[in-house]
C-alpha positions in Angstrom: 45.8 -7.5 -7.6 42.6 -6.2 -5.6 40.5 -7.3 -8.1 41.8 -10.5 -8.8 41.5 -11.6 -5.3 38.0 -10.5 -5.2 37.4 -12.9 -8.1 39.3 -15.7 -6.5 36.8 -15.6 -4.1 33.8 -15.9 -5.7 35.0 -18.5 -7.6 36.3 -20.7 -4.4 32.3 -19.9 -2.9 31.0 -21.0 -6.4 33.1 -24.5 -5.6 31.9 -25.0 -2.4 28.1 -24.4 -3.5 28.6 -27.9 -5.7 29.7 -30.0 -2.8 26.2 -29.4 -1.1 23.2 -27.4 -1.0 22.8 -24.7 -2.8 20.9 -21.9 -3.9 22.8 -20.3 -6.2 20.3 -21.1 -9.0 22.0 -19.1 -11.9 24.8 -21.6 -12.2 22.7 -24.6 -12.6 21.1 -22.7 -15.6 18.2 -21.7 -13.9 17.4 -18.1 -12.7 19.7 -15.3 -13.7 22.5 -14.0 -12.2 22.4 -11.0 -10.1 24.4 -8.0 -9.4 25.8 -7.0 -6.0 28.6 -5.2 -5.1 30.5 -6.0 -2.4 30.6 -3.9 0.8 34.2 -2.2 2.0 35.3 -2.4 5.5 32.7 -5.7 6.3 34.0 -7.3 9.4 34.8 -10.7 9.9 32.1 -10.8 12.4 29.6 -8.6 11.3 25.9 -10.0 12.3 24.3 -11.4 9.0 20.8 -12.3 10.6 17.6 -13.7 10.1 14.4 -13.5 12.2 12.9 -16.7 11.1 10.2 -16.8 14.1 7.4 -18.5 11.7 9.3 -21.3 10.7 7.8 -24.1 13.1 4.3 -23.0 12.2 5.1 -22.7 8.6 6.7 -26.3 8.2 3.6 -27.7 10.7 1.3 -26.2 8.1 2.7 -28.4 5.6 4.9 -26.0 3.4 8.8 -27.5 2.6 11.2 -25.6 1.5 14.1 -26.3 -1.7 17.4 -25.4 -2.7 18.1 -24.1 -6.4 18.0 -27.6 -8.0 14.5 -28.2 -6.4 16.1 -30.8 -4.0 13.8 -30.7 -0.6 15.7 -28.9 2.2 16.2 -27.2 5.6 15.6 -24.0 5.3 17.9 -22.8 7.9 20.8 -24.7 5.9 19.6 -22.8 3.0 20.2 -19.7 4.9 23.5 -20.5 6.3 24.7 -21.3 2.7 23.5 -17.9 1.9 25.9 -16.3 4.3 23.2 -15.7 7.3 25.0 -16.4 10.5 22.2 -15.9 13.2 19.0 -15.9 13.8 16.1 -13.8 15.3 12.9 -15.5 17.4 10.3 -14.1 19.1 8.9 -14.8 22.0 5.5 -14.3 23.8 4.8 -15.0 27.0 1.1 -16.9 26.4 0.0 -16.9 22.8 -3.2 -18.9 23.3 -6.8 -19.1 24.3 -7.8 -21.0 27.4 -8.6 -23.9 24.6 -5.1 -24.0 23.6 -5.9 -22.4 20.6 -3.4 -20.4 18.9 -3.4 -16.7 17.8 -1.5 -17.1 15.0 1.7 -15.5 13.6 3.6 -18.3 14.4 2.2 -19.1 17.8 5.5 -17.7 19.2 5.7 -19.2 22.6 9.1 -20.2 24.8 8.2 -23.6 23.1 8.2 -22.9 19.5 11.7 -20.5 20.0 13.1 -23.4 21.8 12.5 -25.5 18.5 13.9 -23.1 16.3 17.2 -22.1 18.8 18.4 -25.6 18.6 18.1 -26.0 14.8 20.1 -22.6 14.7 22.5 -23.8 17.1 22.9 -27.1 15.9 23.8 -25.0 12.7 26.4 -23.0 14.3 24.5 -19.6 14.4 24.0 -17.5 17.5 20.4 -16.7 18.5 18.6 -13.2 19.4 15.4 -13.9 21.7 12.8 -11.1 21.2 11.3 -11.1 24.1 7.8 -9.0 23.4 6.2 -9.0 26.4 2.9 -9.2 25.1 1.3 -12.6 24.1 0.9 -11.5 20.5 2.0 -8.9 18.1 4.3 -5.8 19.8 4.6 -2.7 17.9 4.7 1.1 18.0 0.6 0.9 17.5 0.1 -1.4 20.4 1.5 -2.9 23.6 -0.6 -5.3 25.2 0.1 -6.4 28.6 0.1 -10.5 29.1 -3.4 -11.8 29.8 -1.5 -12.9 33.5 -0.2 -9.5 34.2 -3.4 -7.4 32.9 -4.7 -6.3 36.2 -0.8 -5.8 37.3 0.9 -3.3 38.9 3.9 -1.5 37.7 5.9 -3.1 40.6 4.3 -6.6 40.1 4.7 -6.3 36.3 8.4 -5.9 36.8 8.1 -8.7 39.0 6.4 -10.7 36.8 8.6 -9.3 33.7 12.1 -10.3 35.5 11.0 -13.5 36.1 9.6 -14.3 32.3 12.9 -13.3 31.2 15.3 -15.2 33.1 12.8 -18.9 33.3 12.8 -18.7 29.6 16.5 -18.1 29.3 16.7 -21.0 31.6 14.5 -23.3 29.1 16.3 -21.7 26.2 20.3 -23.0 27.8 19.0 -26.0 29.3 17.6 -27.3 25.5 21.0 -26.2 24.2 20.1 -22.9 22.6 22.9 -20.7 22.1 21.6 -17.6 23.1 23.8 -14.6 22.6 21.4 -11.8 22.4 18.4 -10.6 24.0 15.8 -7.5 23.1 14.2 -6.1 25.9 10.7 -5.4 24.4 9.8 -5.0 20.6 9.7 -1.5 19.2 9.1 0.0 21.7 8.6 3.8 20.9 5.3 4.0 22.3 5.4 1.8 25.9 5.8 -2.0 26.9 3.5 -4.6 28.3 0.4 -1.9 28.8 2.5 1.1 30.0 3.3 3.8 27.9 4.6 7.0 29.8 8.1 7.0 30.5 8.9 6.3 33.9 6.4 3.3 34.2 8.1 2.2 30.7 12.2 2.1 31.2 11.5 0.8 35.0 10.2 -2.3 32.8 12.7 -1.8 30.4 15.5 -1.9 33.3 14.0 -4.8 35.3 14.1 -6.6 31.6 18.1 -5.9 31.2 19.2 -6.9 34.7 17.2 -10.1 34.6 19.2 -11.0 31.8 22.6 -9.6 33.2 22.1 -11.5 36.3 21.1 -14.8 33.7 24.3 -14.3 32.4 26.3 -11.3 32.3 27.8 -12.7 28.1 24.3 -12.2 26.6 24.5 -8.6 24.7 21.3 -6.7 25.6 19.6 -5.2 22.6 17.0 -2.4 23.1 14.7 -2.0 20.2 12.8 1.2 18.3 11.5 2.2 15.0 10.8 5.2 13.0 14.7 5.6 12.4 14.7 8.8 10.1 12.7 11.2 12.9 14.7 13.8 13.2 16.6 13.4 16.8 14.3 10.6 17.8 16.5 8.1 18.3 18.6 10.6 20.4 15.5 11.0 22.7 14.8 7.6 23.1 18.8 6.9 24.0 18.8 9.6 26.4 15.8 8.2 28.2 17.5 4.6 28.7 20.4 6.7 30.3 17.7 8.7 32.5 16.6 5.8 34.2 19.6 3.7 34.0 19.0 1.1 31.7 22.2 -1.2 31.5 22.0 -2.4 28.0 24.6 -3.1 25.2 23.2 -2.3 21.5 20.8 -0.1 20.3 18.8 -1.4 17.5 16.1 0.3 14.8 13.9 -1.3 12.3 14.8 -0.2 8.8 12.6 -0.5 5.8 13.3 0.9 2.6 9.7 1.8 1.6 8.8 3.1 4.8 11.8 4.8 6.1 13.1 6.8 3.4 17.0 7.1 2.7 19.4 4.4 3.6 22.8 6.8 3.9 20.7 9.0 6.5 20.0 6.0 8.2 24.0 5.6 8.0 24.4 9.2 9.7 21.9 9.0 12.2 23.3 5.6 13.6 26.8 7.3 13.7 25.6 9.9 16.1 24.0 7.9 18.1 26.8 5.6 18.5 29.2 8.4 19.2 26.9 10.1 21.5 26.1 7.4 23.8 28.9 5.0 23.0 26.5 2.0 22.1 26.5 -0.9 19.2 24.0 -0.2 16.8 22.5 -2.2 14.6 19.1 -3.2 12.2 17.1 -5.7 14.1 14.4 -5.9 11.2 14.7 -5.1 7.6 13.1 -6.4 4.3 12.2 -5.5 0.4 9.7 -7.4 -2.1 11.3 -9.6 -4.5 7.6 -9.1 -6.6 4.2 -7.3 -6.3 2.0 -10.8 -6.5 0.2 -12.3 -3.4 1.1 -15.8 -2.7 -1.4 -17.9 -0.6 -4.8 -15.7 -1.4 -4.4 -13.0 1.7 -2.8 -9.4 0.7 0.4 -8.3 1.6 1.1 -5.6 3.4 3.8 -4.4 1.2 2.6 -3.8 -2.3 2.7 -1.0 -5.1 -0.7 -0.6 -4.7 -0.1 0.3 -1.0 -0.3 4.0 0.3 2.7 5.7 1.7 5.4 2.8 0.5 8.2 4.3 -1.6 9.9 2.0 -3.5 13.5 2.8 -4.7 14.8 -0.2 -5.8 13.0 -2.9 -8.3 10.8 -5.2 -7.1 12.7 -7.8 -8.1 15.0 -10.5 -7.3 18.2 -8.5 -7.4 15.9 -5.2 -6.1 15.8 -7.3 -3.4 18.8 -8.5 -3.1 20.6 -4.7 -3.3 17.9 -3.1 -1.1 18.9 -5.4 1.6 22.8 -5.0 0.5 22.6 -1.5 1.0 21.5 -1.9 4.7 23.9 -3.8 5.2 26.6 -1.3 3.9 25.1 1.5 5.9 25.4 0.0 9.3 29.1 -1.4 8.4 29.7 2.3 8.0 29.2 3.1 11.8 32.4 1.7 13.4 30.1 0.3 16.2 27.9 -1.1 13.7 27.7 -4.8 14.0 25.0 -6.1 11.9 21.3 -6.5 10.3 18.7 -8.8 10.8 16.3 -9.7 7.8 12.8 -10.0 9.2 11.1 -13.4 8.5 12.6 -14.7 5.1 10.9 -18.0 5.3 7.8 -16.8 6.2 6.1 -18.9 2.8 2.3 -19.8 1.7 1.6 -23.1 2.7 0.2 -23.5 -0.9 0.7 -21.3 -3.5 -2.6 -20.0 -4.5 -3.4 -18.9 -8.3 -7.2 -17.4 -8.4 -7.7 -18.6 -12.0 -6.1 -22.4 -10.9 -9.2 -24.9 -11.4 -8.5 -25.8 -7.5 -8.0 -22.1 -6.4 -11.1 -22.8 -4.1 -9.3 -25.9 -2.9 -6.2 -24.6 -2.1 -7.3 -21.3 -0.2 -9.5 -23.3 1.8 -6.5 -25.7 2.5 -4.4 -22.3 3.4 -7.5 -21.3 5.7 -7.5 -24.2 7.6 -3.4 -24.3 8.4 -3.7 -20.8 9.5 -6.1 -21.8 11.8 -4.8 -24.8 12.8 -0.9 -24.1 12.7 -0.9 -20.6 13.3 1.0 -19.9 9.7 -1.3 -16.5 9.2 -0.4 -13.0 10.6 -3.3 -14.3 13.1 -6.0 -16.7 13.4 -9.4 -15.8 14.6 -9.1 -16.8 17.9 -6.6 -13.8 18.4 -9.7 -11.4 18.2 -10.2 -12.3 22.3 -6.9 -10.4 22.7 -6.2 -8.0 19.9 -9.0 -5.8 18.1 -7.1 -5.6 15.0 -8.4 -8.9 14.4 -11.8 -8.3 13.0 -11.5 -11.6 10.4 -11.8 -15.1 10.5 -9.2 -15.5 7.7 -5.7 -13.8 8.5 -3.3 -15.1 6.1 0.2 -14.7 5.5 1.4 -10.8 4.8 5.1 -10.9 3.9 5.3 -13.9 1.3 6.4 -11.0 -1.5 9.3 -10.7 0.9 10.6 -13.8 1.5 13.9 -15.2 0.4 12.0 -17.8 -0.9 9.8 -18.1 -3.9 6.1 -18.9 -3.5 6.6 -22.9 -3.8 9.4 -22.6 -1.1 12.6 -22.9 -4.0 15.4 -20.1 -2.6 16.0 -17.0 -4.3 19.3 -16.0 -5.8 19.0 -13.1 -3.0 19.4 -15.3 -0.2 22.6 -15.3 -0.8 23.0 -11.3 -0.1 24.6 -11.5 3.0 27.5 -13.8 1.2 27.6 -11.4 -1.8 28.3 -8.7 0.4 31.0 -9.9 0.7 32.8 -11.6 -2.3 30.1 -9.9 -4.6 28.3 -11.0 -7.7 28.1 -10.0 -11.2 25.1 -10.5 -13.4 23.8 -8.2 -16.3 23.5 -4.6 -16.1 20.2 -3.4 -15.1 18.9 -0.2 -13.8 18.3 0.0 -10.3 16.7 3.8 -9.8 15.4 6.5 -11.9 15.2 9.7 -9.6 11.6 10.8 -9.0 12.8 14.7 -8.8 10.6 17.1 -7.3 10.4 20.9 -8.6 8.6 24.1 -6.8 6.2 26.3 -8.4 4.7 29.3 -7.2 1.5 30.0 -7.0 0.8 31.9 -10.7 4.2 32.0 -11.6 5.6 30.2 -14.8 8.1 26.7 -13.8 9.6 24.4 -16.0 10.0 20.5 -15.4 13.7 18.9 -15.4 14.8 18.2 -19.1 17.0 14.9 -17.3 16.7 12.3 -14.7 19.4 11.1 -12.6 19.4 7.2 -13.4 21.2 4.2 -11.3 22.8 1.5 -12.5 23.2 -2.4 -10.4 26.7 -1.5 -11.3 27.0 1.2 -9.4 27.2 3.6 -12.4 25.0 6.9 -12.4 23.7 8.7 -16.0 21.6 11.7 -16.5 19.2 11.0 -18.8 16.6 12.8 -21.0 13.0 12.6 -20.0 10.2 13.0 -22.3 7.0 14.1 -20.3 3.8 14.0 -20.3 2.0 16.1 -22.6 -1.1 16.2 -21.5 0.1 16.3 -17.6 3.0 18.9 -18.2 0.5 21.1 -19.9 -2.2 21.4 -17.0 0.7 21.7 -14.6 2.7 24.5 -16.8 -0.6 26.0 -17.2 -2.6 27.9 -14.0 -3.0 24.9 -11.3 -4.1 25.1 -7.7 -2.1 25.1 -4.9 -1.2 21.3 -3.9 1.0 18.5 -5.5 1.0 17.4 -8.7 2.4 14.1 -10.5 3.9 14.4 -13.9 5.1 10.7 -15.9 7.9 10.4 -18.5 9.6 8.3 -20.3 13.5 7.6 -21.0 14.5 7.0 -24.2 15.0 3.5 -23.4 11.3 3.1 -22.9 11.2 3.0 -19.2 9.3 5.5 -17.3 10.1 8.1 -14.8 7.8 10.5 -12.5 8.1 14.1 -11.5 6.5 16.0 -8.0 5.0 19.2 -9.0 4.6 21.4 -6.0 2.5 24.4 -6.2 3.0 26.9 -3.1 2.3 30.6 -2.1 3.6 32.4 1.0 1.5 31.4 4.3 0.2 33.9 5.9 -0.1 31.9 8.8 3.4 31.7 11.4 4.7 28.3 12.2 2.0 26.2 9.9 3.5 23.5 9.7 4.8 23.6 12.7 8.3 22.7 11.9 10.3 25.7 14.8 9.2 22.2 17.0 6.6 24.0 19.3 3.3 26.1 19.0 4.6 29.2 18.7 2.2 31.7 17.0 -0.6 29.4 18.5 -3.2 29.4 21.4 -4.8 26.8 23.2 -7.5 26.8 25.1 -7.9 23.4 26.4 -10.6 23.7 29.2 -10.9 19.8 30.0 -7.4 19.5 30.5 -7.1 16.5 28.0 -5.3 14.8 25.6 -1.6 16.8 26.0 -1.4 19.0 22.7 1.4 19.7 22.2 4.0 19.3 18.9 5.6 16.0 18.1 8.9 15.2 15.9 8.6 12.4 13.7 8.4 12.3 9.5 6.6 8.9 9.4 3.5 11.0 11.2 3.7 14.3 9.8 1.9 15.3 6.7 5.1 17.7 5.5 8.2 18.4 7.3 8.8 16.5 10.0 7.0 18.0 12.9 3.0 18.2 13.7 0.8 18.8 16.1 -0.7 15.8 18.0 -3.3 14.6 21.0 -3.2 11.8 22.8 -5.6 10.7 25.6 -7.5 7.0 26.8 -11.0 8.5 25.9 -11.4 11.6 24.3 -10.3 15.3 24.1 -12.2 18.7 23.0 -9.6 21.7 22.6 -9.0 24.4 20.3 -5.8 25.8 18.8 -6.3 29.3 16.8 -3.9 32.0 15.4 -5.1 35.5 14.1 -4.0 37.6 11.4 -4.2 40.8 10.5 -3.3 43.3 8.6 -4.0 41.1 5.3 -4.0 42.7 1.7 -7.9 42.7 0.1 -8.1 39.7 -1.9 -9.5 36.0 -1.6 -8.1 33.2 0.4 -8.1 30.2 0.9 -7.7 28.1 4.0 -7.0 24.2 4.5 -5.2 22.1 6.8 -4.4 17.7 7.1 -6.0 15.5 9.8 -5.1 11.9 10.5 -5.4 9.7 13.4 -6.9 6.4 15.0 -8.9 4.9 17.9 -11.6 7.9 16.7 -15.2 7.6 16.5 -16.4 9.2 13.4 -18.2 11.6 12.8 -16.7 14.0 15.2 -17.0 17.6 16.5 -13.5 18.3 14.8 -13.9 20.9 12.5 -11.4 23.6 10.6 -12.7 27.4 11.2 -12.2 30.8 10.3 -13.7 33.9 11.1 -13.2 37.1 9.7 -13.6 40.3 12.0 -14.6 43.4 10.5 -13.3 46.7 12.0 -16.8 47.6 12.9 -17.3 44.4 15.4 -19.1 42.2 12.6 -18.1 38.5 12.7 -18.5 36.3 9.9 -17.4 32.5 10.0 -16.3 29.6 7.7 -16.2 26.0 9.1 -15.5 23.1 7.5 -15.9 19.5 8.8 -13.4 16.9 9.8 -13.7 13.0 9.0 -10.6 11.2 10.5 -9.6 8.3 8.5 -8.3 6.4 11.2 -5.5 4.8 9.3 -2.0 5.4 10.1 -0.4 7.8 7.2 -3.8 8.7 5.7 -4.4 11.9 5.6 -7.9 14.0 5.6 -7.5 17.6 4.0 -10.0 20.0 5.3 -10.5 23.2 3.5 -12.1 26.4 3.2 -11.6 27.8 -0.5 -13.2 30.9 -0.9 -12.2 33.8 2.1 -13.1 37.4 1.0 -11.3 40.1 2.4 -11.1 43.7 2.2 -10.6 47.1 3.4 -12.5 46.7 6.1 -11.3 43.8 7.7 -9.1 43.9 10.7 -8.4 40.4 11.7 -8.8 36.8 10.6 -8.9 34.1 12.8 -7.7 30.3 11.5 -9.0 28.2 14.4 -9.3 24.1 14.7 -11.8 22.8 17.4 -10.1 19.5 18.2 -12.9 17.2 19.7 -12.7 13.5 19.3 -13.8 10.3 21.5 -12.4 7.1 21.8 -13.7 4.3 19.4 -13.7 1.2 21.9 -14.0 -1.5 18.8 -10.8 0.0 17.0 -8.4 -1.9 18.2 -6.1 1.2 19.3 -5.0 1.9 22.6 -6.7 5.4 22.8 -8.1 8.7 20.7 -4.7 9.4 18.8 -4.8 12.6 16.0 -2.5 14.5 14.4 -2.6 18.2 12.3 -0.3 19.7 10.2 0.1 21.2 7.1 -2.3 24.7 8.3 -2.5 27.0 5.5 -3.8 30.5 4.7 -2.8 31.3 1.2 -3.9 34.0 -1.0 -5.5 33.0 -4.2 -5.8 36.1 -6.3 
């Protein structure tokens, strides 16, 4: 009877789809049906949300949306038909220059929020207003104060923030918008409205919460962070909210599968937060690509060609739907998990760009004019006065391959995932995931590659299937490889590819070389200038290995040394290496990895490797000293890093930030 009930529910949904708008393309003989397993214990009031902040600018640019039959339709209604019951809308204070030219990214002033909010309210949806308290994008890497607040003290900012919040909510209410939730700040991991220190940041957060509560006590207040899977990170942020007395209802996080890791761990962390602090929890942003292609002539931020992105689902319409379904399940499995918002499902190209088409240049030029005029790209050239990351005159859409509509605006079958999470949907059997096993070989010792890998299918089944590894790659790894990570590709019997990561390791003679103790145990810091605040932080998104790393930040720069001495080493040849990353760094720096060998007679020999900071988040530079001779006359070996950096004022960053991790001293022979 249980299975029959589910089947009847699916049939009733299908029948209703024919009576109005429909995004169920497969049932009109179009796109192939997809498999989405239903989520158990999904409450009737679970929020199935969509952030449609760019919608007005996309439509004003000339883009149109269509249902599965190709009939022009309102995207809000198409999302509703797919199961969406709430929208999220970002609000910037003043995203325009003095001449009234918009900064782009949707030109999301309060007027745009009113337009979108009214449409959502008329469709019977709830509305989450996402105040960035900035004139343009606010995220963990930048929290720039609005132009009007640039020279304000913290007390003045508190008053201005409260006034802006109240005035905006009044405008929305007077326009008939049903505001059900308000987000006080956007991804405020590292600050808000230009403030970076905890006391100042949380005084602003508290002021925003009080303004919302005073305006309408029935509105739910959301606090939003990202990097949810970093061990202890969200717990620490919740403790600060409690310490500074912020009055809020919902702790929200961004979670993107290709950046943030295992979705099952997300559920565990949200459950822990909810139990510890008694708050409701939700995912305020998630998404996944339906294709690896670009649709508008401006590259996508998420692509298989990009570094530090791991795709555990196929880049397909079905893969997109299953990825979202799994996030919904992760939140629903938390007792106080209340919902998920998909980020920018309607941010489609103005016109589809095909580089091989005869009119390719004309289409690209037209897209550029629309990005500039209507703000439908991630930025316009006018934003450069406010945001230093805007360096080009052409800044198009970066999210079109993650929309729930194709490049021509036709809804994809994945738009129904919010509905299918309740009812389920069945297509043909497909592979969802092929495990990429990781094995560790001890340096100089023989190892073995796994004979099978785990394959997961869209019906939830898992099988261990035999794999044949690439012969040349396997021989190289099974021979005598150097320290480090190696990738070996393989092929299953059905022709699909697999990948194994082999780590060749040895005993590190440095204590706490990866800083995984969470502190500077074993290390000595010399910081004569007292700048940079060198410390160990915990965040797997910034660490090279594990979850901890040494870090420093300063508005203008710093110069300090971290060192560790080791004695009693056996005679032999050693290797030393360490990894560095950062942003806002002026290259070349004076940062160096050093090894000093002190003989028993007091003579010292020094080796130096210069360090180039990539100035790209998650991109590490490996400094290495490959051949360090230790003999019976060696008294001690000292490994040190002189970390010296100056702030690059043209970088777009808000200071000089550096990470050092994975410092190793290994015996080579």
